[in-house]
C-alpha positions in Angstrom: -13.3 -24.7 2.3 -11.1 -21.8 3.4 -12.7 -18.5 2.2 -11.3 -15.0 1.9 -12.5 -11.6 1.0 -10.5 -9.2 -1.2 -10.2 -5.4 -0.9 -9.0 -3.5 -4.0 -8.0 0.2 -3.5 -8.4 2.6 -6.4 -7.9 6.3 -7.1 -8.1 7.6 -10.7 -7.4 4.4 -12.6 -9.1 3.1 -15.8 -12.4 1.1 -15.6 -10.9 -1.8 -17.6 -7.9 -2.0 -15.2 -10.2 -2.6 -12.2 -12.3 -5.0 -14.2 -9.2 -7.0 -15.3 -7.9 -7.2 -11.7 -11.3 -8.6 -10.5 -11.6 -11.0 -13.5 -8.3 -12.7 -12.6 -9.2 -12.9 -8.9 -12.5 -14.6 -9.8 -10.5 -17.6 -11.1 -10.2 -18.6 -7.5 -13.3 -20.3 -6.0 -12.2 -19.6 -2.4 -12.7 -15.9 -2.9 -16.1 -14.9 -1.6 -16.5 -11.2 -1.7 -14.4 -8.6 -3.6 -14.8 -5.0 -2.6 -13.5 -2.4 -5.0 -13.0 0.7 -2.9 -12.9 3.7 -5.2 -11.6 7.1 -4.0 -11.3 8.5 -7.5 -11.6 12.3 -7.9 -11.4 12.8 -11.7 -13.4 9.8 -13.0 -15.1 7.5 -10.6 -15.5 3.8 -11.5 -18.9 2.3 -12.5 -20.2 -1.1 -11.5 -17.9 -4.0 -12.0 -19.1 -7.6 -12.6 -18.0 -9.9 -9.8 -17.3 -7.2 -7.3 -19.1 -4.7 -5.0 -18.2 -1.1 -5.7 -17.7 1.2 -2.7 -17.5 4.9 -3.4 -15.6 7.2 -1.0 -16.3 10.9 -1.5 -13.0 12.4 -0.2 -10.9 14.8 -2.2 -7.9 15.2 0.2 -4.5 13.7 -0.3 -4.4 10.1 -1.2 -4.3 7.7 1.8 -4.1 4.1 0.7 -4.4 2.8 4.3 -7.7 4.6 4.9 -9.2 3.3 1.6 -8.1 -0.3 2.5 -9.5 0.1 6.1 -12.9 1.1 4.8 -13.0 -2.1 2.8 -11.6 -4.2 5.6 -14.5 -3.1 7.8 -16.9 -4.6 5.3 -15.2 -8.0 5.2 -16.8 -11.1 6.8 -14.6 -14.1 5.7 -12.0 -15.5 8.0 -9.2 -14.1 5.8 -8.7 -10.9 3.8 -6.4 -10.0 0.9 -5.6 -6.4 0.1 -4.4 -5.8 -3.5 -3.5 -2.9 -5.7 -5.7 -2.5 -8.7 -2.6 -2.7 -11.0 -1.8 -6.3 -9.9 -2.6 -9.4 -11.8 -2.4 -12.8 -10.0 -2.1 -16.1 -11.8 -4.0 -19.2 -10.8 -0.7 -20.6 -9.5 -0.4 -17.7 -7.1 -4.0 -17.8 -6.0 -3.6 -21.6 -5.2 -0.5 -20.9 -3.2 -2.4 -18.2 -1.2 -5.1 -20.7 -0.3 -2.5 -23.3 0.6 -0.8 -21.0 3.1 -3.9 -19.4 4.7 -3.5 -19.7 8.5 -4.7 -17.7 11.5 -1.1 -17.1 12.5 0.3 -16.1 9.1 0.8 -13.0 6.9 1.3 -13.7 3.2 2.9 -11.4 0.7 4.9 -11.6 -2.5 8.1 -9.8 -3.4 8.4 -11.4 -6.8 6.9 -8.8 -9.2 7.5 -7.8 -12.8 6.2 -4.9 -14.9 4.1 -5.3 -18.0 3.1 -2.5 -20.4 -0.5 -1.9 -21.1 -0.3 -2.9 -24.8 1.1 -6.4 -23.8 -1.7 -7.3 -21.4 -3.8 -10.3 -22.5 -5.7 -13.2 -21.1 -2.7 -15.5 -21.4 -0.6 -15.2 -18.2 2.4 -17.2 -19.6 2.6 -14.9 -22.6 2.4 -11.9 -20.4 5.3 -13.3 -18.3 7.4 -13.6 -21.4 6.7 -9.9 -22.3 7.2 -8.6 -18.8 10.2 -6.7 -17.5 12.1 -6.9 -14.1 10.9 -4.4 -11.4 14.5 -3.2 -11.0 17.1 -2.9 -13.6 19.7 -4.1 -11.1 19.3 -7.9 -10.6 20.5 -7.7 -7.0 17.7 -5.3 -6.1 15.2 -7.7 -7.5 16.4 -10.3 -4.9 17.1 -7.9 -2.0 14.5 -5.2 -1.7 12.2 -3.8 1.1 9.0 -4.0 -0.9 6.3 -6.2 0.5 3.2 -4.6 -0.9 1.1 -5.3 -4.0 -0.8 -8.0 -2.1 -1.0 -8.9 1.5 -3.2 -11.7 2.9 -3.9 -12.0 6.6 -6.5 -13.2 9.2 -9.4 -10.7 9.4 -9.5 -11.0 13.2 -5.8 -10.0 13.4 -5.9 -7.0 11.1 -8.9 -5.7 13.0 -7.1 -6.3 16.3 -4.2 -4.0 15.3 -6.7 -1.4 14.1 -6.2 -1.9 10.4 -3.5 -0.3 8.3 -1.7 2.7 9.9 -3.3 5.8 8.4 -0.4 8.1 9.2 1.8 5.7 7.2 -0.8 5.6 4.4 -0.6 9.3 3.6 0.5 9.6 -0.1 3.0 6.9 -1.0 5.0 4.2 0.7 5.1 2.9 4.2 1.8 1.3 5.0 2.7 -2.1 3.6 6.0 -2.1 5.4 4.2 -1.2 8.6 1.9 -4.3 8.4 4.9 -6.6 7.7 6.7 -5.1 10.7 3.6 -5.5 12.9 3.2 -9.1 12.0 6.9 -9.8 12.9 6.6 -7.9 16.2 3.4 -9.9 16.9 5.3 -13.2 16.4 3.3 -14.1 13.2 4.8 -16.3 10.5 5.4 -14.4 7.3 5.3 -16.2 3.9 6.8 -14.7 0.7 5.1 -16.6 -2.1 8.0 -15.9 -4.5 5.8 -16.5 -7.6 5.8 -13.9 -10.3 2.9 -11.5 -10.2 2.4 -8.7 -12.8 2.1 -5.0 -12.3 0.3 -3.3 -15.3 2.2 -0.1 -15.9 0.6 3.4 -15.7 1.6 7.0 -15.8 3.8 8.2 -12.9 1.4 9.0 -10.0 3.4 12.2 -9.3 3.2 13.5 -12.8 0.0 15.4 -12.5 0.8 17.0 -9.1 1.7 20.6 -8.6 5.2 21.5 -7.2 4.0 22.1 -3.6 2.4 18.7 -3.4 5.5 17.0 -4.9 7.6 18.7 -2.2 5.2 17.7 0.5 5.3 14.1 -0.8 9.1 14.0 -0.8 9.3 15.3 2.8 6.4 13.0 3.9 8.1 9.8 2.6 11.3 10.5 4.4 9.6 11.4 7.7 7.5 8.2 7.4 10.7 6.1 7.5 11.6 7.8 10.8 8.0 7.4 12.0 8.0 3.6 11.3 11.4 3.2 12.9 10.0 4.9 16.1 7.1 2.3 16.1 9.6 -0.5 16.0 11.8 0.9 18.8 8.8 0.8 21.2 7.4 -2.5 19.9 4.2 -0.7 18.9 1.9 -3.3 17.3 -1.4 -1.5 17.4 -2.3 1.6 15.4 -4.5 4.4 16.5 -8.0 3.2 17.6 -9.7 5.6 15.2 -9.4 3.9 11.8 -11.5 3.4 8.7 -13.7 6.4 9.7 -15.3 9.0 7.5 -12.0 10.8 6.8 -8.4 9.5 7.1 -6.8 9.7 10.5 -3.5 11.0 9.2 -3.3 14.3 11.1 0.0 13.5 12.8 1.8 12.9 9.5 0.2 15.9 7.9 1.4 18.1 10.9 4.9 16.6 11.0 5.5 17.1 7.3 4.1 20.6 7.1 6.0 21.6 10.3 9.3 20.6 8.7 8.4 22.3 5.4 7.6 25.6 7.3 11.0 25.8 9.0 13.2 28.6 7.7 16.4 26.5 7.9 15.3 22.9 7.6 18.0 20.3 7.2 15.5 17.8 5.8 14.3 20.4 3.3 17.8 20.8 1.9 18.2 17.1 1.7 14.8 16.8 -0.1 15.8 19.3 -2.7 19.2 17.6 -3.1 17.8 14.1 -3.6 14.4 14.6 -5.1 15.8 15.0 -8.6 17.1 11.4 -8.2 13.7 10.1 -7.3 11.8 9.7 -4.0 12.9 6.1 -3.6 16.6 7.2 -3.5 15.8 9.7 -0.9 13.7 7.3 1.2 16.2 4.5 1.4 19.2 6.7 2.4 19.1 6.8 6.1 19.9 10.5 6.7 20.3 11.2 10.4 17.9 13.8 11.8 16.4 14.8 15.0 12.6 15.4 15.2 11.8 17.9 17.8 8.9 16.8 20.0 8.4 19.8 22.3 5.9 21.6 20.1 2.6 22.0 21.9 0.6 21.9 18.6 1.8 18.4 17.7 -1.1 15.9 17.5 -0.8 12.5 19.2 0.5 9.6 17.1 -0.4 6.9 19.7 
């Protein structure tokens, strides 16, 4: 029987949300170990039936890649699935995952809908009826760059590329795209399950942040797109060798973002202020030409 381990990443989400995610996963007999890796600051999770809870005591900026990497290093099965704590998977999706498990394949799912907390139940078909499209524009629901939520891959492969890119994992967006791009560059088959999974809605993750952190986040997301493009241009498949350590290895992205914010006349800063009112996604997906200066002696390595 093909077996896989699961890593769930969490920061400051409700206890019942994590328990629900685990409960739906446990409908699949092929899942051996579930690691809930909790980097909560405000209210840490308590023990969850059917999973092993891993606490990470780190109060710096959220880094999804680092949290996932800490869990990946604990995995023992031949395959590993990473999943957001907000995601619910039907038995149909879980069966498809098992069907497509292969040592040369990355599995993901772009078919996702939103469901409000008060509509969540134990009846998946009923929840589907009450769910809403991810985008209001039907075209965007078919053509989008999102490939996160879940990703399933051979454990040996994800370890060979040094886990998720921790520079791309700083704050929001980028790390899932990076894995997908690495798989393509490494000649792996990629499978989009195209079976509707559900995302249980929550408050906007940016809502409780102060103005400086929001500005940092807006700049960081745009710079990450340029960072990822640079990795593709040189066919860089491996991430930095230091991954899943005691603290996130995201010093380069920290430096790059702060360096741009500190400039007196930053073109990117002006664009950030111009577009941030329309939402970070709008800013991220507009390919604004920019030159990143690389002659600064203080710049950390990103190799």
